[in-house]
C-alpha positions, 0 to 999 in steps of 0.5 A: 575804707579810704576814710579809715585809711586816711584816718589811720595815716593821719593818726599815725603821722600825728602820733609820729610827730608827737613822739618826735616832739616828745623826743625833741623836748626831752633832748631840749630838756636834757641840754637845758638841765645837763650841758653846763654841768657836763661842760664844767665836768669836761673842763675840770677833767681836762684841767686835771689831765693837763695838771697831771701831765704837766706835773709828770712832765715837771717831774721827768724834766726836774729829774733829767735836769738833776741828772744833767747837772750831776753829770756835768758836775762830775765831768767838770770836777773829775774828768777835766784834769789828767792828774785825776787818773791817779785817783784810781790808786786810792782804791787800789791801796786799800785793796793791796792793804787788805790782801797783802802786807807790803806797807811800801806799796800801800804808802806809795799807792795812797800817796799817789791817790791823795795827790789828785784829791789835794789838787781837786780840794784846791780847785773846789776852794777856788770855785768857792772863792768866786762867790765869797770874794778875794779875801775870804777866798784867800783864807778858804784856799789856805785852809782847805789847802792845809786840810790834807796835812791836818787830817794826816796829823790827827790820824797820826796823833791818834796812833800815838805818832807824835813825831810824825805830826811834828815833822809833817807839819814842819815840812808843810811849812818849809815846803810852802815857804821855799818850794811853793812860793819859789815856783810861784815866783820862778813861773811868774818871772818866766811869763813876765820876763820884762818886768818885776812883779809886785805884791803888797809889802804890808801883807808880807810884813804881817805874815813874816811877823807871825812866822817869827812869833811861831819860831819863838813858840817852838824855840823856847821849849826846845832851848828849855829841854837842851839847857836842862833848866826845867823847874819840873823835869818832864812837865815844865816843857809840856806845860809851856807848850800848851800855854804857848799853843793857847796864846798862839791860837788867840794870836791867830784868831786876832789875825783873822779878825784884823784881816777880815775886818781891817784889811778887806782889800788885802788881796786886791791887785797891786799895780806897777807903782805899788798901789792897790787897784780894786778895779778888775782887769779884762782878764778877771771880767772873762773869768767865771765859776765853772761850778756853782757854790753848793756844788763846791761845798758838796765836792769839798765834803766828798774830797775831805772825806776821801782824804781822811780815808786814805790818810788812815792807810797812809799813816799806818804804812809809814813805818813799814815804808821807811823800813822797805825803802831804807829811808828815814821817817824824818825824810818821809814826814818832812819832804814826801808828805808835804809835797803831796799835801801842798799839791793845792797850794802849789797849783793855785800859787803858780796859777795866780802868779802866771796871771800876774796876781802875785798878791794872791799867790803870796797869800796862798803860799805864805798864808798857808805857812802862817796858818800851819804854824800859828793854827795847825801846830798849836791845834794839834798840841791841843788836840793831843792834850784832849786825847791824852797824847803828850805832844809839845812844841819841842821839835828838836834842835835841828828842826827848829834851827832849820825853820828859824833860818828858812823864815829869815831867808824868806823874810829877806826875799819879801822885804822889797815887795817885788819878785823875778824868776831869779828869786823863785830859783833861789828859793827852789835851790834852798828847798833842795838844800833842806831836803838833802839835809833831812835825807842824811839826818837821823832823828833819833826821836822818831826811832825811839818812838817807833820802837814804843808800843802804840796806844 
């Protein structure tokens, strides 16, 4: 029994050891056969999980970054200026137009709504000028500064209100040359009372020459009309206007090439001795753009589109506002509309003058007048030609004489290449005389035009 018992114990222990050896061998075989693949699979799965989590975190981080950029851009452009509170009047003007027929209120609210948009348009242009350089920046400032007037003019031209187009463009030229430049000289002279600010005489002479050329283009159709010396009554005046407009557009294109190619340092700072200094001052080094280049472009597109919408309501309400307020269409077109449309130039010119950058202020104010006279007016004549509207360069005798005298006065003030607060005050007072003149002036052409049915 003992032998059987020992035999059973030995056999059982042998079997148990054999089973253990078999399990260990199986485990060893499993480790040898499967552990590298399993490690690779585990590594791949870990990498995939890391990539998924990384891409997810990048997507979340990217969307959060975009939201932060959009929020920062809106905060900088929309909520950084108290004047932007007037933006709410734009939707209110549309609401009043839909619900009531009070054109006076629609015109007034549209005017208030466009005011901050015009100023923000100038701000976005100034930000874009950081990336384009001073010369291109000055041209952009003048171009987008005049965008409001051009948009209003195109809508008025579409409605057949040719006289409103003529008067609003004329008022823009007068406002830039007298009010905007006068305020720039006045504010710059108050900030720097102990010295005379200087600017480039060459720039002033070129712009004065272009303005006189524009006066010539406007003068001859008016003289032809009032002397009754047309070879073909009713046709020669319009044909001369269209031909002169094409010539003026060609002259302005040549001026742009001259300014960009031959006068690259046109907006370089001028020192007290009158020589151009290309080195930036310490104040310039501290200046940096507040928004990026593409943000500036996007905001320019948004502001231009919103101005276009409000301009449509503004133009439709001009005649109603004239009747409701008992104010002539000429005064509204020459004085009120340009003051709002020139808000961008007004702010920019004063700001640069107070920083002793009067050459840029001159480029903004006089350059804007040059652009309206040599590009804006001929452009509207050509666009009217395409639309079938007979817009010409006959701005009537009173308006043409006002422009001619204004150009002579401004050229006289610019001939020395210096400015002070007294010159600015004189220009502002001259503008008040012009405003009073148009307040008492009765424009029979606009009265007759308003009685005609619109096309």
